[in-house]
C-alpha positions as CSV (number, residue, x, y, z in Angstrom):
1,M,135.0,-36.2,72.8
2,S,135.7,-36.2,76.6
3,D,134.0,-33.2,78.5
4,R,134.0,-31.0,75.3
5,V,131.4,-28.3,75.3
6,L,130.1,-26.0,72.6
7,F,128.4,-22.8,73.8
8,V,126.4,-20.8,71.3
9,D,125.2,-17.2,71.9
10,D,125.2,-14.0,69.7
11,E,126.3,-11.8,72.6
12,P,130.1,-11.7,72.9
13,N,129.9,-10.5,76.5
14,V,127.9,-13.6,77.4
15,L,130.4,-15.8,75.7
16,E,133.3,-14.1,77.6
17,A,131.6,-14.7,80.9
18,V,130.8,-18.4,80.1
19,Q,134.4,-19.0,79.1
20,R,135.6,-17.5,82.4
21,T,133.2,-19.6,84.4
22,L,133.7,-22.9,82.5
23,R,137.2,-22.9,81.3
24,K,138.8,-24.4,84.4
25,H,136.1,-27.3,84.4
26,V,135.7,-28.3,80.8
27,D,137.2,-27.9,77.3
28,I,134.9,-25.2,76.0
29,Q,134.5,-23.9,72.5
30,T,132.1,-20.9,71.6
31,A,130.2,-19.9,68.5
32,T,128.4,-16.5,67.8
33,S,125.4,-17.9,65.7
34,G,123.6,-21.1,64.9
35,A,125.4,-21.2,61.5
36,D,128.8,-20.6,63.2
37,G,127.9,-23.4,65.8
38,L,127.1,-26.0,62.9
39,R,130.4,-25.1,61.3
40,Q,132.2,-25.8,64.6
41,L,130.4,-29.1,64.9
42,R,131.8,-30.1,61.4
43,E,135.3,-28.7,61.8
44,A,136.1,-29.0,65.5
45,G,133.5,-31.6,66.7
46,P,132.4,-33.9,68.2
47,F,131.1,-32.3,71.4
48,A,129.7,-34.1,74.4
49,L,127.3,-31.1,75.3
50,V,126.1,-28.3,73.2
51,V,124.4,-25.2,75.0
52,S,122.6,-22.7,73.0
53,D,120.9,-19.3,73.6
54,M,117.3,-19.3,72.5
55,R,117.0,-15.8,71.0
56,M,119.3,-15.5,68.1
57,P,118.8,-13.8,64.6
58,S,118.5,-15.9,61.5
59,M,118.4,-19.3,63.4
60,N,117.1,-19.4,66.9
61,G,118.3,-22.0,69.6
62,A,115.4,-24.4,69.1
63,Q,116.2,-24.5,65.3
64,F,119.8,-24.8,65.8
65,L,119.6,-27.6,68.4
66,A,117.1,-29.6,66.0
67,K,119.9,-29.5,63.5
68,V,122.4,-30.6,66.0
69,R,120.2,-33.5,66.9
70,E,120.0,-34.5,63.2
71,Q,123.8,-34.4,62.7
72,V,125.0,-35.8,66.2
73,P,122.1,-37.4,68.1
74,D,124.2,-38.6,70.9
75,T,125.3,-35.1,71.9
76,V,123.4,-33.8,74.8
77,R,121.6,-30.4,74.1
78,M,120.6,-27.7,76.4
79,I,118.9,-24.4,75.8
80,L,119.4,-21.0,77.6
81,S,116.2,-18.9,77.7
82,G,114.9,-15.7,78.9
83,Q,111.6,-15.3,80.6
84,A,110.0,-13.7,77.4
85,D,110.9,-16.9,75.4
86,L,109.6,-19.4,78.0
87,Q,106.7,-20.8,76.2
88,A,108.7,-21.3,73.0
89,T,111.4,-22.9,75.0
90,I,109.1,-25.4,76.7
91,A,107.6,-26.4,73.3
92,A,111.3,-26.8,71.9
93,V,112.2,-28.9,75.0
94,N,109.2,-31.2,74.4
95,E,109.5,-31.4,70.5
96,S,113.2,-31.5,70.1
97,H,114.2,-33.8,72.8
98,I,116.4,-31.1,74.5
99,Y,117.9,-32.4,77.7
100,R,117.2,-29.2,79.9
101,F,116.7,-25.5,79.6
102,L,118.4,-22.8,81.9
103,S,116.9,-19.5,82.9
104,K,118.7,-16.4,81.8
105,P,120.6,-14.9,83.5
106,C,122.2,-18.1,84.8
107,P,124.3,-18.0,88.0
108,P,127.8,-19.3,87.5
109,E,127.4,-22.1,90.1
110,Q,124.1,-23.1,88.4
111,L,125.7,-23.1,85.1
112,I,128.7,-25.3,86.2
113,A,126.3,-27.8,87.8
114,A,124.1,-28.0,84.7
115,V,127.1,-28.6,82.4
116,E,128.6,-31.2,84.8
117,D,125.1,-33.0,84.8
118,G,125.0,-32.7,81.0
119,L,128.2,-34.4,80.7
120,R,127.4,-37.1,83.1
121,Q,124.3,-37.8,81.0
122,H,126.4,-38.1,77.9
123,R,128.7,-40.5,79.5
124,L,125.7,-42.6,80.6
125,V,124.2,-42.6,77.0
126,T,127.5,-43.5,75.4
127,A,128.4,-46.2,77.9
128,E,124.9,-47.8,77.4
129,K,125.3,-47.6,73.6
130,V,128.7,-49.3,73.8
131,L,127.5,-52.1,76.1
132,L,124.4,-52.6,73.9
133,E,126.5,-52.8,70.8
134,Q,129.1,-55.2,72.3
135,T,126.3,-57.4,73.6
136,L,124.3,-57.5,70.6
137,S,127.4,-57.9,68.3
138,G,128.5,-60.9,70.4
139,A,125.0,-62.6,70.4
140,V,124.5,-62.0,66.8
141,K,128.0,-63.2,65.8
142,M,127.3,-66.4,67.8
143,L,124.0,-67.0,66.0
144,I,125.6,-66.3,62.5
145,E,128.4,-68.7,63.2
146,I,125.9,-71.4,64.1
147,L,124.0,-70.8,61.1
148,G,127.2,-71.0,58.9
149,M,128.0,-74.4,60.3
150,V,124.4,-75.7,59.5
151,S,124.0,-73.8,56.2
152,P,126.8,-71.8,54.8
153,A,124.6,-70.8,51.9
154,A,122.0,-69.3,54.4
155,S,124.8,-67.5,56.2
156,S,126.0,-65.9,52.9
157,R,122.3,-65.0,51.8
158,A,122.0,-63.2,55.3
159,S,125.2,-61.1,54.6
160,R,123.8,-60.1,51.2
161,L,120.5,-59.3,52.7
162,Q,122.1,-57.0,55.4
163,R,124.0,-55.1,52.8
164,Y,120.9,-54.6,50.4
165,A,118.7,-53.5,53.3
166,I,121.3,-50.8,54.6
167,E,121.8,-49.6,51.0
168,L,118.1,-49.5,50.4
169,S,117.3,-47.5,53.6
170,A,120.1,-45.1,52.5
171,A,118.8,-44.6,49.1
172,L,115.3,-43.8,50.5
173,A,116.9,-41.2,52.7
174,L,115.4,-43.0,55.7
175,P,116.6,-42.1,59.2
176,E,119.2,-44.4,60.5
177,R,117.8,-47.4,62.4
178,W,120.2,-50.1,63.5
179,Q,117.3,-52.6,63.7
180,W,116.8,-52.8,59.9
181,G,120.2,-54.0,59.0
182,L,120.4,-56.2,62.0
183,A,117.0,-57.8,61.2
184,A,118.2,-58.5,57.5
185,Y,121.4,-60.2,58.9
186,V,119.6,-62.5,61.4
187,S,116.6,-63.2,59.1
188,Q,117.8,-66.6,58.3
189,I,118.7,-67.9,61.6
190,G,115.5,-70.1,61.7
191,C,117.1,-72.2,59.0
192,V,119.2,-73.9,61.6
193,A,116.0,-76.0,62.5
194,L,115.4,-77.1,58.9
195,P,116.5,-80.5,57.4
196,K,119.3,-80.3,55.1
197,D,117.4,-81.7,52.2
198,I,115.0,-78.9,52.4
199,L,117.8,-76.4,52.5
200,S,119.4,-78.0,49.4
201,K,116.2,-77.8,47.5
202,V,115.7,-74.0,48.4
203,E,119.3,-73.3,47.2
204,A,118.7,-75.2,44.0
205,D,115.4,-73.3,43.4
206,Q,113.6,-76.7,43.3
207,V,109.8,-77.1,44.0
208,L,109.0,-77.8,47.6
209,A,106.3,-80.4,48.6
210,D,103.5,-79.0,50.6
211,E,105.0,-80.1,53.9
212,E,108.4,-79.0,53.0
213,K,107.0,-75.6,52.2
214,R,105.2,-75.3,55.4
215,L,108.4,-76.2,57.2
216,Y,110.4,-73.7,55.3
217,E,107.9,-70.8,55.8
218,A,107.9,-71.5,59.5
219,H,111.6,-70.5,59.8
220,P,111.0,-66.9,60.5
221,E,108.9,-67.8,63.5
222,V,111.6,-70.0,64.9
223,A,114.0,-67.0,64.4
224,G,111.7,-64.6,66.0
225,K,111.6,-66.9,69.3
226,L,115.4,-67.1,69.4
227,L,115.9,-63.4,69.0
228,A,113.0,-62.3,71.5
229,A,115.1,-64.0,74.2
230,I,117.8,-61.3,73.7
231,P,117.3,-57.9,75.5
232,R,116.7,-55.0,73.1
233,L,115.9,-57.1,70.0
234,E,112.1,-57.0,70.4
235,D,111.7,-54.9,67.3
236,V,114.2,-57.1,65.4
237,A,112.4,-60.2,66.4
238,A,109.1,-58.8,65.2
239,I,110.6,-57.7,61.8
240,V,112.2,-61.2,61.2
241,T,109.0,-63.0,62.2
242,A,106.9,-61.0,59.7
243,Q,109.2,-61.4,56.8
244,F,106.8,-63.6,54.9
245,G,103.7,-61.9,56.0
246,S,101.3,-60.0,53.9
247,L,102.4,-56.4,53.3
248,S,99.6,-53.8,54.1
249,F,100.1,-50.1,53.5
250,A,96.6,-49.0,54.4
251,G,96.6,-45.9,56.5
252,K,100.3,-45.5,56.1
253,P,101.8,-42.0,55.1
254,A,103.0,-41.7,51.6
255,D,106.5,-40.8,53.2
256,I,108.0,-44.2,54.3
257,G,110.2,-42.2,56.6
258,Q,107.1,-41.5,58.8
259,W,106.4,-45.2,59.3
260,D,107.2,-46.9,62.7
261,V,110.4,-49.0,63.0
262,R,108.6,-52.4,62.6
263,S,106.6,-51.7,59.6
264,T,109.5,-50.1,57.7
265,G,111.8,-53.0,58.5
266,Q,109.1,-55.5,57.3
267,L,108.9,-53.6,54.1
268,L,112.7,-53.4,53.7
269,L,113.3,-57.0,54.5
270,R,110.6,-58.4,52.4
271,T,111.8,-56.4,49.4
272,V,115.5,-57.4,49.7
273,I,114.5,-61.1,50.1
274,E,112.5,-61.0,47.0
275,F,115.3,-58.9,45.2
276,D,118.1,-61.3,46.3
277,H,116.1,-64.3,45.0
278,L,115.8,-62.8,41.6
279,I,119.5,-61.6,41.5
280,T,120.8,-65.0,42.5
281,R,118.7,-66.7,39.7
282,G,120.5,-64.5,37.2
283,A,118.4,-61.5,36.8
284,S,120.1,-58.1,36.3
285,R,119.3,-55.2,38.9
286,G,116.9,-53.5,36.4
287,A,115.1,-56.8,35.5
288,A,114.6,-57.6,39.2
289,A,113.3,-54.1,39.8
290,D,110.9,-54.5,36.9
291,T,109.7,-57.8,38.2
292,L,108.9,-56.5,41.6
293,R,107.2,-53.4,40.1
294,G,104.7,-55.9,38.4
295,S,104.5,-58.4,41.3
296,K,101.5,-58.9,43.7
297,L,103.4,-57.3,46.6
298,G,102.3,-53.8,45.4
299,L,105.7,-52.2,46.5
300,P,105.8,-48.4,46.8
301,A,107.2,-46.7,43.7
302,A,110.0,-45.2,45.9
303,I,111.2,-48.8,46.9
304,I,111.3,-49.7,43.1
305,K,113.3,-46.6,42.3
306,A,115.7,-47.1,45.3
307,L,116.5,-50.7,44.2
308,L,118.1,-49.4,41.0
309,S,120.9,-47.8,43.2
310,I,121.8,-51.0,45.1
311,H,125.2,-52.4,44.3
312,V,125.0,-55.9,42.8
313,A,128.3,-57.9,42.6
314,S,129.3,-59.3,39.1
315,R,128.0,-62.9,38.6
316,E,130.8,-63.5,35.9
317,L,133.0,-66.2,37.3
318,G,136.3,-67.5,36.5
319,V,137.6,-71.1,37.3
320,R,140.8,-71.5,39.4
321,Q,142.5,-74.4,41.0
322,I,143.6,-73.6,44.6
323,R,144.7,-75.1,47.8
324,L,142.8,-74.8,51.1
325,R,145.1,-72.0,52.4
326,D,144.1,-70.0,49.4
327,L,140.3,-70.3,50.0
328,A,138.5,-67.0,50.5
329,P,134.9,-65.9,51.3
330,G,132.9,-65.3,48.1
331,M,134.5,-68.2,46.1
332,I,132.2,-71.0,45.0
333,L,133.1,-74.7,44.8
334,D,133.2,-75.9,41.3
335,E,133.6,-79.6,42.4
336,D,132.8,-81.5,45.5
337,L,135.4,-81.0,48.3
338,V,136.5,-84.4,49.6
339,S,138.9,-86.0,52.0
340,P,142.0,-87.9,50.8
341,K,139.8,-91.2,51.0
342,G,137.0,-89.7,48.8
343,I,134.6,-88.8,51.6
344,R,132.6,-85.8,50.4
345,L,132.9,-82.8,52.9
346,V,131.3,-80.0,51.1
347,P,129.1,-80.3,47.9
348,S,129.9,-78.6,44.6
349,G,128.2,-75.1,44.2
350,Q,128.6,-74.1,47.8
351,E,129.6,-70.5,48.4
352,I,132.5,-70.0,50.8
353,T,132.1,-68.1,53.9
354,R,134.5,-67.4,56.9
355,T,132.8,-69.8,59.0
356,L,133.1,-72.6,56.5
357,I,136.8,-71.8,56.1
358,V,137.3,-72.1,59.9
359,R,135.4,-75.5,59.9
360,L,137.5,-76.8,56.9
361,S,140.7,-75.9,58.6
362,S,139.6,-78.1,61.5
363,I,138.7,-80.9,59.3
364,A,142.1,-80.5,57.5
365,D,143.9,-81.0,60.9
366,G,141.8,-84.3,61.3
367,V,140.8,-86.3,58.2
368,G,142.5,-84.0,55.7
369,V,141.2,-82.3,52.6
370,A,142.1,-83.4,49.0
371,E,143.9,-80.7,47.3
372,P,144.1,-78.8,44.9
373,F,140.4,-78.3,44.0
374,R,138.4,-76.1,41.6
375,V,136.7,-73.0,42.6
376,L,134.8,-70.2,40.8
377,V,135.9,-66.7,41.6
378,P,133.8,-63.5,41.0
379,A,135.4,-61.5,38.2
């Protein structure tokens, strides 16, 4: 996308003048209407900067740039406006998050300076995004690896919750928010602070004593405190902390897409947690949705309908005997994994994760692992 600019105007002479002015400075493409501009975005994009005339037939500049924002939100947008369109242009800048507007006619030197400024803004936005993604991915990866060492089952559950949350938000046609999938993925981090006997009971769906239940239900707060220490994860921390909290829809718009990031995130996370609990206990996708429809949570009808589109992996399992080198994520131990001297390393029923495989490889280099052993493999 480096220094690529799309300029949209319905006057051919304006486009010719713009090309003469900018072609030595940037890679410029032109379009003669909003519809043509959208086609260029699809077929010749992406572009770092899009500049559009305000007054065009069929689709004006504000309408066109609003569609650009929907399709490529990281692209910087500018609008070119005559004096007669000034008030409409100001409203478009404020409402559609347009970076800048230029007065028409625009002197060549002013146009060059504005384009260069827009390209610098795009570089800043993309550089910050890359840095943020790398920082967050590294921090999250470390947290999930720690969780996998303490409780591979909780780590596996976190991966399922993330997938369910992303699929659920897509089925609801919600705007893309990275916080929701990430919140689901790190929602189980607080389990690192729980005693192993409580984690074992939870995985076996056994009844917890009152004190054990209080400890387990406190794990979201532990996770929230860990996450709050990471810059830019304030919303994620709030969503994770509230995962067991009561859901309140009072005063909320009927359209979930109009909710704030935290409220929507809490709804999605609580829904997929309850959904996953039912699925892992043997319920079909339809049966799980029916159960949640009649539950005290009072989930919106749109949520229940969207659950029916979530992909659920087959629970049909086949038994195989394998060696450690053949172990793969998703397999389930059908017997205790032990050392050559009979020391239990991993209990039967444990789902295999990548972190557990790394851990077992280290163990194999030390005390060793008795091979072959039985696993259950999803059909």
